[in-house]
C-alpha positions in Angstrom: 0.0 0.0 0.0 1.5 3.4 -1.0 0.3 6.9 -0.6 0.7 9.6 -3.1 3.7 11.8 -2.4 1.7 14.8 -1.3 -0.4 12.7 1.1 2.4 11.1 3.0 2.6 13.8 5.6 -1.0 13.3 6.8 -0.5 10.2 8.9 2.3 12.2 10.8 -0.1 15.2 11.2 -3.0 13.0 12.4 -0.7 11.3 14.9 0.6 14.7 16.0 -3.0 16.0 16.6 -3.7 13.0 18.7 -0.6 13.6 20.8 -1.3 17.3 21.0 -4.7 16.4 22.6 -2.9 14.0 25.0 -0.4 16.6 26.1 -3.1 19.3 26.6 -5.2 16.9 28.6 -2.1 15.9 30.7 -1.2 19.4 31.7 -4.8 20.4 32.2 -5.3 17.6 34.7 -1.8 17.8 36.2 -1.2 18.9 39.8 2.5 18.9 39.3 3.1 20.8 36.0 6.6 21.9 36.8 8.0 18.4 37.3 5.9 17.0 34.4 7.3 19.6 32.0 10.8 18.8 33.2 10.0 15.1 32.8 8.8 15.6 29.2 11.8 17.6 28.2 14.2 15.1 29.8 12.6 12.2 27.9 12.9 14.1 24.7 16.6 14.7 25.4 17.2 11.1 26.1 15.2 10.1 23.0 17.4 12.5 20.9 20.6 10.8 22.1 19.1 7.4 21.3 18.0 8.7 17.9 21.4 10.0 17.1 23.1 6.7 17.6 20.4 4.4 16.2 19.1 6.4 13.2 21.9 8.9 12.3 25.1 6.9 13.0 23.9 3.3 12.5 21.1 3.9 10.1 18.6 1.7 11.8 15.6 3.3 10.1 14.5 6.3 8.0 11.5 8.6 8.3 9.8 9.7 5.1 7.0 12.1 5.9 7.5 14.1 2.7 7.2 17.4 4.5 10.5 18.7 3.0 12.0 18.1 -0.4 15.5 17.4 1.0 15.6 13.8 2.3 17.9 14.7 5.1 15.6 17.5 6.4 12.6 15.2 5.9 14.2 12.4 8.0 15.1 15.0 10.7 11.6 16.4 11.0 10.3 12.8 11.2 12.8 12.2 14.0 11.8 15.4 15.8 8.1 14.5 15.6 8.7 10.9 16.8 11.4 11.4 19.5 10.5 15.0 20.7 6.7 14.6 20.6 5.0 11.3 20.0 6.9 9.0 22.3 7.7 11.5 25.1 4.1 12.7 25.2 2.9 9.1 25.5 5.4 8.5 28.3 4.3 11.6 30.2 0.6 10.7 29.8 1.3 7.2 31.3 3.3 8.6 34.2 1.1 11.6 34.9 -2.0 9.5 35.1 -0.2 6.7 37.0 -1.1 4.0 34.5 0.0 0.5 35.2 1.9 -2.1 33.2 -1.2 -3.2 31.3 -1.6 0.3 29.9 2.1 0.5 29.2 1.8 -2.7 27.2 -1.2 -1.3 25.4 0.5 1.9 24.3 3.6 -0.1 23.3 1.4 -2.3 21.1 -0.3 0.8 19.6 3.1 2.4 18.8 4.4 -0.8 17.3 1.3 -1.2 15.1 1.6 2.4 14.0 5.2 1.7 13.0 4.0 -1.3 11.0 1.3 0.8 9.3 3.8 3.5 8.5 6.0 0.9 6.8 3.1 -0.3 4.8 2.4 3.3 3.7 6.1 3.8 2.8 6.5 6.7 5.1 8.9 4.9 7.4 11.6 2.5 6.4 13.6 0.0 8.5 17.1 -1.2 7.8 18.3 -3.5 10.5 15.8 -2.2 13.1 12.9 -4.5 14.2 9.5 -3.6 15.5 10.2 -6.0 18.4 12.9 -3.6 19.5 10.4 -0.7 19.4 8.0 -2.6 21.6 10.5 -3.8 24.2 12.5 -0.5 24.4 9.4 1.6 24.6 8.1 -0.5 27.4 11.4 -0.2 29.2 11.5 3.6 28.7 8.0 3.9 30.2 9.1 2.0 33.3 12.2 4.2 33.6 10.1 7.4 33.1 8.0 6.4 36.2 11.1 5.8 38.3 12.7 9.0 37.0 9.6 11.1 38.0 9.8 9.7 41.6 13.5 10.5 41.9 12.8 14.0 40.4 10.2 14.7 43.1 12.6 13.3 45.7 15.3 15.8 44.5 17.8 13.2 43.6 20.9 15.3 42.7 21.9 13.1 39.8 18.4 13.0 38.4 18.1 16.8 38.7 21.4 17.3 36.9 20.7 14.9 34.0 17.2 16.3 33.6 18.7 19.8 33.4 21.4 18.6 31.0 18.8 16.9 28.7 16.6 20.0 28.7 19.7 22.1 27.7 21.0 19.8 25.0 17.6 19.1 23.4 16.9 22.9 23.2 20.3 23.4 21.5 19.6 20.5 19.1 16.3 22.1 18.1 17.8 25.5 17.7 20.5 24.1 15.5 17.9 22.2 13.4 15.9 25.4 13.0 18.9 27.5 12.0 20.0 24.8 9.6 16.5 24.6 8.1 16.6 28.4 7.5 20.0 27.8 5.8 21.8 30.1 8.3 24.3 27.6 9.7 26.0 24.4 8.8 28.3 22.2 10.9 30.9 19.8 9.5 32.5 19.9 6.1 29.6 21.4 4.1 27.1 18.6 3.3 23.8 18.3 5.2 24.6 14.7 6.1 27.9 15.8 7.7 26.0 18.6 9.5 23.6 16.1 11.0 26.4 13.7 12.1 28.8 16.4 13.3 26.5 18.8 15.2 25.7 16.5 18.2 29.4 15.8 18.6 29.8 19.5 19.4 26.5 20.1 21.1 26.4 17.2 23.6 29.8 17.8 25.4 29.4 21.6 25.4 25.9 21.2 26.8 27.2 19.0 29.5 29.8 21.5 30.6 27.4 24.4 30.4 24.8 22.5 32.5 27.5 21.6 35.0 28.6 25.2 35.4 25.2 26.9 35.3 23.3 24.5 37.6 24.3 26.9 40.5 22.7 29.9 38.6 25.5 32.3 39.4 26.7 35.1 37.0 30.3 33.8 36.6 29.0 30.4 35.4 26.9 32.1 32.7 29.9 34.2 31.6 32.1 31.0 31.4 29.4 29.3 29.3 29.2 32.3 26.9 33.0 32.4 26.6 33.0 28.7 25.9 30.5 29.0 23.1 32.3 31.9 21.5 35.7 30.2 21.6 34.2 26.9 20.3 32.5 28.7 17.4 35.8 30.6 16.6 37.8 27.4 16.5 35.3 25.6 14.4 35.0 28.5 11.9 38.8 28.7 11.6 38.9 24.9 11.0 36.2 25.2 8.3 33.9 23.0 10.4 31.2 25.7 11.0 29.7 28.0 8.4 27.4 30.9 9.3 25.5 32.8 6.7 24.6 35.9 8.8 26.7 37.2 11.7 23.5 38.0 13.6 23.1 34.3 14.2 25.8 34.4 16.9 24.3 36.9 19.4 20.8 35.5 18.7 22.0 31.9 19.4 23.9 32.9 22.6 21.0 35.0 23.9 18.3 32.4 23.2 20.4 29.5 24.5 21.5 31.2 27.8 18.0 32.6 28.4 16.5 29.1 28.1 19.3 27.5 30.2 18.6 30.1 32.9 14.9 29.3 32.8 15.5 25.6 33.0 18.0 26.0 35.9 15.3 27.8 37.9 12.7 25.2 36.9 14.8 22.3 38.0 16.7 23.7 41.0 14.1 26.2 42.3 13.6 24.4 45.6 17.3 23.6 46.0 19.4 25.5 48.5 
């Protein structure tokens, strides 16, 4: 079964609407919106790291929503929808409403059947990946999400930090994707494929350092983070590993990123001494 090219995006859109209703309902009913938001962003950050290794580096599967003409961008937007929205929202819904293992199995089955349907519609393509992996790893991630939420409420220092780090890095990943989509920046040696592979190599360790420094929320840590980003960008540009079309991108990126990091720091560590 195949859809016409211009209709391939609609299953992704319909699934997006369903999950939009789920996330609105979750936050409407939630009595712990702060931690639930942190939990959602943390899951998305973990999912992005998973996606980078499985889909980008090892080519386990390919998304084909036909939203963009460029296959690389099309695959990326499919990954963004799946790993930043569909699966994290489902995990949050399960945890927020305290749904048991039977419901977890039900949602895992639904996501696995959706994967099968997307393959039939030729809008998702597997290489070495198996739907069995989707079912088992999704169930495991739902279990971990429940435990993570408990530790988040208990103010476990490691869980707080890694939640903060994942919020920071997933925000930077999305900013990079947006700037690349607007043809303003390009990491790597020039091709879009190299950008997709190379950008996380820079973003993940720098995000970790910035998160480690700024978790205290003091002014010096923010200045260290700003300096680190400036020096890193300078070295990459001189090495021909970073191309920027408009110089305005630099202050805009620094301002947006540090503003969001500051907001996340307060969100995660607000009750910390």
